[in-house]
Each structure stands twice: as structure tokens, then as C-alpha cells.
N, C-alpha and C positions, 0 to 999 in steps of 0.2 A: 395559672392561677389568675393572672390579670385578665385574659380574655374569659374566662369563666365569671369574674366579679362583672365584667362589662355587660354580660347577657344578663346578668341579674340586676343592671340598672346602677352597679355600684363602681365608683372610681378607687382604683387601688393604686397607690402610690408604692414604688420600689421599697422604701424602707418600711412601710405597713406589709407588705408581703414578705420582707425578710423577718420581721416580728412575729408574723403568722407561723413562718415556718421554724421559727425559735420555739414557738408555744407548741407545736406538733413535736418537736424534740423533746421538750419536757414531758409532754403527756404520754409519749411513748415510753420514757424513762421510767416515770411513777407508775404507769399502768402495769409494767411488769410485777411490780411490788404489792401494789394496792388496789389492783383491779377496779379502776375508776371508770372503765367504759367496756362494753363486751366486743367492741370493734377492735381488732389487733392491727391489721395492715396498715400500713401509712396513708397508700392511696385511697383507702376505703375511708380513713378518717378524714381526708380532704374533701371528699364527696359528701359523705354522711353528717360530718360534723361543721366544717370549716362553711363550704358552700351554702349548706343548709341554714348556717346562722347567719350568713351575709344576706339570705333572701329577705329578711325582715327589715333591713335597713332604709329601703325607700318609703317605709310606711312608718318612720319613726319621727316624731317631731316634739319639741320640748327639750328642757334642760336637766331633767332628772328622770331616771330609768330604774326600775327595780326588776331583777331577774328571779322568779320563784323557783324553787327547787332545780338550782343551776347545775347540780351535778360536778363536772369538772370543769365548769366555767363556761358553759355553752347555752345559750348565746353570748354571755355576758363579756367573757374574755376579747372575742373578736368585735363585738360592738364597741367596747371600750377602745380598742386598738384604733377603729376606724372613725370613730366620734369623739374625738379628744376634747371637744366642748362640752360633751354630755356628763354629767355625773352618772355613773354605773354602780348600783349596789347589787351584789349577787347573795342570794339566801339559799343555804342548804343545811339541814339537820345534821348530815353525816360530817364526823369529826374529819375522817381522811380527806374526803373531798373538799372540804372547808380550809384545811391546811395547804392541800394543792393549790386552790385558787390564790391563797396568801402568797404562796411562793411564787405562783405565776406572776402576780401583781408586782411582786418585789423584782424578779428577773427581767421583766418586760418594761420596767420603769412606767407603770400607769397611774400616775398621781390622780385621774379622774375615776379610778374603780377602788372598790372596797368590798369586803365580804362579811357577812354576818353568819355565825354560826347559830341557827335558832331553827325552831320550827315556824312555818309560816303565820300559824294562827297566833304566835306569842311576840310577833313583830310589833313593835310600837316606834315607828320613825317620828322624829323631831318635826317634820313638815310632809305633807303628802307628795306623791310622785304625779308627772304629767303621763308616764306610759308606765303599764306593769305588763311583762312578757313572761311566757313560760313555754316551755319546749317540751312536748309528750309527757307533761307533768301529772295531769289528772283529768276529770272529765270537764267540758266547759263549763256546767252549771257549778261545781265545786271550785273551778279555777275564778269565777266570777264572785262567787260569795267571799272568797279569801282576797280578793283584790279590792273589792269595794272599800273597805276602811282605808287602803293605802292609797287610794286616787283622788285626786282633785275633781271636782265637779266638772264635767265636759271632758275629761281625760279618758284615755283609751286602755282597753285590757286587750292584749293581743295575744291569741293563743296560737302557737305553732302546731298545727295537726298535720295526720297523714290523711286517711280518709275522711271524706265529709259528705253527709252527715254522720254524726257519730251513732252507734247503735244504742249506748245508753248515755245519758246524762249530758246531752247536747242542747239542752234548753236553755235560752237567755233568761236569766233570773230577774226578779223585780228590782228596780233600781237602776238596770240597763236597758239599751236598746241595740239591736243588732246594727252595726254600720257598714260592715261589708264581707264577703266571704271571697277571698281572692285566691284563685288556684295558682299554684307557684311551679314553674320548671326549673328545678335544680339540677344543673350540668352534672351528667355522670351519675346521677340517682334515678334508678328506674323504678320510682315509685310514686304514687299520689301524694302531693304535699297542698296543704292549703293554711291560709291565713285567716283566721276567724277574729275580725276587728269588732269589739262592742264599745258603745260610749257611755259613760257615767252619767245619769242624770242630775 
């Protein structure tokens, strides 16, 4: 895991790796009952969930981040683990997934992480975020429309995508400009991955 993290430009301390393993244990245990992710095998979870989540870290700045449609806490939980100085808020409308995230936060002792059980459209943060992230959540245009009211001016919306450009909904909406499209090589994941980063004007 440490070597794969290095390939992604991420330094992984032994304690952080241990907590990522603990998170995987928890995810596998809950997944048997609550069907949190379609991926069942542990090694596949490592590549498809953990390494994929870590790939965005080199592109994150700022002190407050929100993960929209977090599901089982991806990428939010790995980001909170590796960036303890960053406040990470995870948002999901699914009750079971939100409960799992809350349990993971407690068991992993993540004081910088929190979960909000809500539809993204109804989210009303007390203060805006520096970064809004989503992983395989919705089309780029829809994501940017949802991210806009949550972001500071000059903040970045980062969409974690597979193939790029998207067949539908890949347009940058008014109020944003395309900052960069970064192809990502995720170790062990034999599929296209791109980070689409847009700046709020």
C-alpha cells in the first residue's frame, strides 16, 4: 500500500496505513449486511476504493473540503485520514451509508471528519468550502451546479471521473472555468481515470 501511495505522489505513514486497513475491515463487515459497495473482494476494494481515493490528494489545498455523494465514505474517509489538518464533511442521502460513515469516523478516531445525512441540494453549510469533491457521483455539469453554492470564490470543484470527455453532461457550467483535466494512473486499476478540476469564478 505504501508503494502504491508513493506512485500517486502521497506519503503514507505506518499508522495511516493501519487505519486504512481498519477502515477496509469495517467496510467488509458492514458490506455483508448493508450492501454499501458492489465490490466484494478486499484486494479489489484496495485498488478500486483506497488507491482511487488517494489519487486526488496531490490536488487538494485549503482547510475545508466537502465530499458529495460520499457513499461508504469514499474518498472522504481516506482523505480525512491522510489530511488531519483538513476539515472533511461527507454528504450522502442514504441512511445506511451515512450510519456507516458515522461509525467509521468513531472507530477510526477522526476528529476532523463529519457526515451529513442529506440530499446535496438541501445542504446549507455555515461557511463555504475551499474544495468540493465527488467520485462517480453525477455528470460534470450537474456536479458543478450542486457545488457552486457550497464553494468560496476561487475554490475548486474536483470531479473524479473514469473516461473523459463524458458522453453527456460534460460541459462546464456558467460561473466556473476549466482549470485542468488530469489523467491518473491508479496502481492495479486497469481503467481510465481522470480528475476534472474546475475553478469557481
